C-alpha positions, -999 to 999 in steps of 0.1 A, spaced: -191 -452 456 -206 -423 441 -233 -428 417 -222 -418 383 -228 -426 344 -206 -415 315 -236 -413 293 -260 -392 313 -277 -363 298 -306 -341 307 -328 -344 277 -367 -336 282 -387 -322 253 -421 -340 256 -444 -357 280 -445 -387 257 -412 -397 245 -401 -428 252 -384 -426 292 -352 -431 297 -339 -416 331 -360 -401 361 -356 -391 393 -375 -409 422 -377 -410 460 -394 -441 477 -413 -442 505 -393 -435 537 -400 -441 572 -410 -405 575 -445 -412 558 -453 -442 583 -445 -415 610 -473 -387 596 -496 -383 626 -534 -374 622 -534 -340 639 -505 -323 618 -510 -344 583 -526 -313 568 -494 -291 578 -471 -317 563 -494 -315 532 -502 -349 536 -537 -364 532 -543 -390 553 -516 -414 572 -512 -445 556 -499 -479 558 -462 -479 554 -451 -515 551 -478 -522 527 -472 -488 505 -440 -502 502 -442 -541 497 -477 -542 478 -477 -506 460 -448 -491 451 -422 -517 447 -446 -528 417 -437 -492 406 -401 -497 405 -401 -533 390 -420 -518 359 -395 -487 355 -368 -513 355 -379 -533 330 -387 -502 311 -354 -482 312 -330 -505 329 -339 -540 321 -306 -559 328 -307 -548 368 -340 -569 368 -347 -595 341 -342 -633 353 -339 -617 387 -372 -609 397 -378 -646 418 -350 -635 442 -358 -595 444 -394 -609 449 -383 -639 474 -385 -640 512 -348 -641 516 -344 -611 490 -355 -595 521 -369 -562 495 -331 -557 497 -333 -544 459 -356 -510 470 -337 -502 501 -312 -472 492 -288 -478 524 -287 -514 514 -258 -529 493 -282 -552 476 -299 -522 462 -305 -518 428 -286 -485 423 -296 -478 388 -283 -449 370 -319 -447 351 -341 -453 378 -323 -425 405 -329 -426 441 -329 -390 458 -316 -406 490 -286 -420 469 -277 -388 457 -280 -368 490 -260 -397 506 -230 -396 476 -229 -357 483 -224 -359 522 -195 -380 520 -178 -345 509 -168 -325 543 -176 -292 533 -210 -301 515 -222 -319 549 -213 -290 569 -229 -264 550 -263 -289 545 -261 -294 583 -262 -259 590 -292 -247 564 -311 -282 577 -310 -267 615 -313 -232 609 -348 -240 588 -355 -264 615 -346 -244 641 -322 -272 658 -297 -265 688 -260 -263 683 -253 -294 698 -275 -313 677 -261 -296 645 -223 -304 657 -237 -343 661 -256 -344 628 -222 -332 612 -204 -360 625 -231 -387 613 -225 -410 586 -233 -400 556 -255 -429 546 -273 -425 583 -275 -384 579 -297 -386 540 -319 -409 564 -324 -384 591 -325 -355 565 -353 -376 549 -373 -391 574 -369 -362 605 -357 -396 627 -323 -405 643 -316 -439 640 -333 -453 671 -367 -435 658 -363 -405 679 -379 -378 657 -359 -348 659 -377 -328 630 -412 -332 606 -407 -354 581 -409 -348 544 -436 -374 534 -441 -351 498 -405 -363 487 -420 -391 469 -436 -364 448 -404 -358 430 -420 -340 401 -428 -310 422 -389 -303 430 -382 -293 397 -386 -303 361 -360 -310 331 -371 -283 304 -350 -297 274 -316 -294 291 -321 -270 316 -339 -277 351 -363 -255 365 -362 -258 404 -394 -255 424 -402 -221 450 -425 -242 471 -458 -226 482 -457 -242 517 -433 -243 542 -435 -284 548 -415 -284 519 -387 -262 520 -363 -287 535 -370 -309 505 -363 -278 484 -329 -273 498 -322 -310 499 -326 -307 462 -305 -274 457 -279 -290 473 -280 -325 451 -283 -300 416 -253 -281 427 -232 -304 440 -234 -337 428 -210 -349 397 -239 -362 378 -251 -332 374 -216 -315 371 -221 -305 330 -255 -283 343 -249 -266 369 -250 -232 345 -281 -248 334 -303 -249 368 -327 -219 370 -339 -210 403 -369 -187 410 -359 -155 426 -381 -134 455 -394 -109 441 -375 -70 450 -380 -64 484 -404 -93 491 -388 -88 527 -414 -55 529 -444 -75 519 -472 -71 550 -472 -110 570 -474 -138 550 -493 -126 519 -496 -158 499 -514 -142 469 -481 -121 464 -455 -148 472 -437 -160 441 -438 -196 442 -438 -227 413 -441 -261 420 -431 -289 393 -466 -303 392 -480 -271 377 -449 -272 348 -454 -293 318 -431 -301 292 -452 -308 260 -427 -297 228 -395 -286 226 -403 -249 225 -435 -251 243 -438 -249 280 -473 -252 301 -473 -234 337 -506 -236 357 -514 -212 385 -529 -227 410 -534 -232 448 -494 -243 447 -478 -221 420 -483 -180 418 -486 -157 394 -456 -143 403 -438 -173 404 -449 -183 365 -444 -145 360 -404 -151 371 -401 -184 355 -415 -166 319 -389 -138 324 -362 -166 327 -368 -189 303 -373 -165 276 -338 -146 288 -324 -180 286 -337 -192 252 -348 -224 266 -385 -224 249 -402 -197 229 -436 -205 238 -452 -211 279 -490 -206 281 -503 -199 316 -533 -225 329 -550 -208 354 -570 -229 374 -593 -228 405 -577 -226 440 -588 -254 451 -575 -286 472 -594 -305 445 -570 -292 420 -537 -288 438 -519 -287 408 -524 -290 366 -513 -325 367 -543 -337 385 -568 -321 359 -549 -335 327 -524 -354 318 -505 -366 281 -515 -400 272 -502 -399 238 -493 -377 204 -532 -368 200 -544 -382 234 -551 -369 270 -567 -379 298 -585 -350 320 -615 -338 340 -644 -325 316 -664 -303 343 -630 -282 343 -633 -278 305 -665 -268 294 -680 -238 291 -715 -222 305 -746 -239 284 -768 -215 262 -795 -233 286 -781 -220 320 -777 -182 306 -815 -182 294 -830 -190 330 -841 -159 352 -810 -168 375 -787 -160 355 -797 -123 352 -780 -120 387 -756 -144 390 -716 -133 384 -712 -135 348 -678 -148 353 -672 -189 361 -647 -190 388 -643 -227 380 -638 -220 344 -597 -219 334 -579 -188 319 -553 -198 295 -529 -174 278 -500 -184 255 -472 -159 254 -445 -160 232 -413 -147 225 -416 -113 207 -449 -121 199 -487 -105 210 -500 -132 238 -532 -156 226 -559 -168 247 -574 -204 244 -611 -205 253 -613 -242 268 -591 -265 280 -595 -290 249 -591 -262 227 -554 -254 243 -547 -294 241 -558 -300 207 -539 -270 195 -506 -285 213 -515 -323 194 -520 -309 160 -498 -281 158 -468 -286 180 -465 -321 179 -479 -325 144 -505 -355 148 -517 -368 118 -550 -382 136 -578 -360 151 -573 -352 190 -595 -372 215 -596 -369 251 -606 -391 277 -627 -380 306 -619 -390 344 -645 -410 357 -659 -415 319 -674 -383 323 -700 -393 346 -711 -376 378 -702 -382 406 -675 -405 395 -656 -378 377 -650 -360 406 -643 -390 424 -618 -407 401 -599 -373 398 -594 -372 434 -577 -403 433 -557 -393 404 -574 -406 373 -559 -378 354 -527 -382 367 -509 -402 347 -467 -409 337 -464 -419 302 -432 -448 299 -435 -437 260 -463 -423 236 -497 -442 245 -483 -466 277 -494 -450 306 -493 -454 342 -521 -450 365 -540 -466 398 -561 -494 393 -594 -482 415 -602 -456 390 -631 -483 376 -651 -456 351 -620 -438 340 -604 -473 330 -637 -484 313 -632 -446 294 -599 -458 280 -611 -491 267 -640 -479 251 -607 -457 237 -591 -488 223 -568 -493 248 -555 -524 264 -556 -523 301 -536 -547 324 -526 -551 358 -493 -550 368 -493 -583 388 -503 -598 350 -475 -582 337 -446 -585 353 -441 -625 346 -451 -617 307 -424 -592 309 -401 -616 330 -406 -653 306 -398 -625 274 -438 -632 262 -441 -592 261 -419 -568 251 -416 -532 272 -406 -515 242 -430 -530 217 -459 -521 238 -485 -496 223 -516 -482 233 -516 -497 271 -529 -486 303 -509 -504 334 -530 -508 361 -508 -503 399 -524 -514 429 -529 -480 449 -555 -484 484 -519 -469 499 -505 -446 475 -536 -429 465 -544 -418 502 -512 -390 499 -530 -377 467 -507 -381 438 -500 -404 409 -476 -416 392 -468 -385 370 -465 -367 405 -441 -396 415 -414 -390 389 -395 -363 375 -382 -372 338 -345 -364 331 -343 -378 298 -367 -384 270 -362 -397 235 -375 -374 212 -408 -378 191 -404 -383 158 
């Protein structure tokens, strides 16, 4: 049965409007096959314990999303879902007991659906086999594989008997990077690393062939390579046209932020701006160029929005040089340009570009001018702005939060100093294990929650270097009034 919803819409105009529909991918068996010698090549920071990651961490995320986005699927059924007899069937995309939500949409389900079509299956098998250098006999074998099983093979890289035929794509859990909804358009990713090319191919096929997105085929924006890119010498990364969703934020109906980072090139941002302006998708795009460091892989590892006038961010990346440092003798001989200071340039359609000195200046401008906040802009700093906790907690995604609604965000339970900072800013803090029974009993209504940080278990998830902002591709949010 192909997933469909006659009321399905793509419409994202902010980072904080009530979340209504999103695309996710639950940890698959491929994550449990990452080997230490290849972890860096496959862009995964560490090897994880898959069962713990699923059962004790990610399952809680799905349950939380269900209570907020699709409560009929979970309310009153939590005990059965959690029971030993339930066998986690609710969370397994290839299982009859799977939730199959049209609000919390699983990528693997969409992939299984399009593989039911013979012509799509043949084309996609050929395309995957080409980029993975498979032999022709394997290609024929895959074409004859059951669509549900084939979807699992494409994602995990392994046949049903656990034989690995190509590398896993462990980063697929970070669905944000595959594309981003901008108003009622989808900007597709163009990844920097070869390890992500299969993910991108699968998503391209889903967006252009799944009936759910039928009305949006003309609204999918693909970033082209530079003209004559094939004449570039070798693999010159600086000149590649790349863009990943973790570097793109839809902050208000007409304003998009694009980060230039280790994974998104200036050329990628340039092509995106041209296409988005040409197609009248937005009228204002701000480029935030951050240092090309593994610590700051995407801009959403450095800052995310909590509510209309509140942001969480890494302060060491936002402060300008102090006067004192300039007065010391060494300052006369130092490189005058601080390489760790972000460069921020805002491009507006048919107007002159404008610059911002610091991230705080930009984010304050968004809160006050774009979102018309009636309260002063406030910043919650990673690690409560204390060294070394600021850097340590940023590394474990203290700044990478997903807003379920204005002021209600989801983050990891391990970033203690950042949690203190939230409390000092007047936020309630509650652990998911305490919250779910209160949702189930009706003691707390998700839709009535305000100013809350929801903490999630994270021992294994945090090894993968990405938080809940990374693990979500919002497709519909309410507009903020």
